Every structure is written in C-alpha cells, then in structure tokens.
C-alpha positions as CSV (number, residue, x, y, z in Angstrom):
1,M,-4.3,-4.8,12.0
2,C,-3.3,-7.1,9.1
3,R,-0.1,-8.6,10.3
4,S,1.1,-9.4,6.7
5,I,1.2,-5.8,5.7
6,K,4.7,-4.5,6.4
7,T,5.9,-1.0,7.0
8,L,6.9,0.6,3.7
9,R,8.8,3.7,4.8
10,P,12.3,4.2,5.9
11,P,14.0,3.1,8.1
12,A,11.9,-0.1,8.0
13,L,12.9,-0.4,4.3
14,P,16.4,0.6,3.4
15,E,15.2,1.8,0.0
16,E,12.1,3.3,-1.5
17,A,9.2,0.8,-1.6
18,T,8.6,-0.8,-5.0
19,E,5.3,-0.7,-6.9
20,D,4.9,-4.4,-6.2
21,E,5.4,-3.9,-2.4
22,I,2.9,-1.1,-2.4
23,R,0.3,-3.1,-4.4
24,A,0.8,-6.2,-2.2
25,A,0.1,-4.1,0.9
26,A,-3.0,-2.7,-0.7
27,L,-4.2,-6.1,-1.7
28,Q,-3.7,-7.4,1.8
29,Y,-5.7,-4.5,3.2
30,V,-8.6,-5.0,0.8
31,R,-8.6,-8.8,1.6
32,K,-8.7,-8.1,5.3
33,V,-11.4,-5.4,5.2
34,S,-13.6,-7.3,2.7
35,G,-13.2,-10.7,4.3
36,F,-12.5,-12.2,0.9
37,R,-9.1,-13.7,-0.1
38,A,-10.4,-13.8,-3.7
39,P,-13.8,-12.2,-4.5
40,A,-16.6,-13.9,-6.4
41,A,-17.0,-12.8,-10.1
42,H,-19.7,-10.4,-9.3
43,N,-17.4,-8.6,-6.8
44,R,-14.2,-8.7,-8.8
45,E,-14.5,-5.2,-10.4
46,V,-15.2,-3.4,-7.1
47,F,-12.4,-5.4,-5.4
48,D,-9.9,-4.5,-8.1
49,R,-11.0,-0.8,-8.0
50,A,-10.4,-0.8,-4.3
51,V,-6.9,-2.3,-4.6
52,E,-6.0,0.3,-7.2
53,A,-7.3,3.2,-5.2
54,I,-5.5,2.1,-2.1
55,T,-2.3,1.5,-4.1
56,A,-2.5,5.1,-5.4
57,A,-3.2,6.5,-1.9
58,T,-0.3,4.5,-0.4
59,R,2.0,5.7,-3.2
60,D,1.0,9.3,-2.5
61,L,1.4,8.9,1.2
62,L,4.9,7.5,1.0
63,A,5.9,10.2,-1.5
64,D,4.8,13.0,0.8
65,L,5.8,11.6,4.2
66,E,8.6,13.4,6.0
67,V,10.6,11.1,8.3
68,R,12.6,12.7,11.0
69,G,16.3,12.8,10.1
70,Q,15.6,12.2,6.4
71,A,14.9,14.6,3.6
72,A,11.5,14.3,2.0
73,R,11.5,12.0,-1.1
74,G,10.1,14.7,-3.3
75,A,12.7,17.3,-2.2
76,G,15.8,18.1,-4.1
C-alpha cells in the first residue's frame, strides 16, 4: 500500500474530496505501481493516461459510495 495516499471519503475527510486531492492520489498510485516517480519521455503518454483513468475511476467510486450513517452524495 502506498502510504502517501490518504483516505478520501468521509469521515476521514470532513468535506468532499477535491479534484486536486483525487488526482494526487491517482498520481501516487501510478508512481507506486509503475516504479517511476517521473516517467521517461517515451512513457509519458501512457503514464498520463493511467493517471487520468484512475482519477476518473476514483471520482466515480467516491460519488457512488454509501457510508453508513451518511446519505449517498448523489442522493437528494
């Protein structure tokens, strides 16, 4: 587990995670999995695509999670 990735759902965060927090977590994940802090030029495109895909997946996950004792974010 990448220790620098923080929990982005309540109650760990008092408010909804920002786009910057979500992207930062995705970047840390891709760095950990790939083993590259910054990819070489020939890997930049695939690295960036992975960050964007994981950012989107994380955003969707957080939007759809139901946390006990709290209403779903999309509800209401």
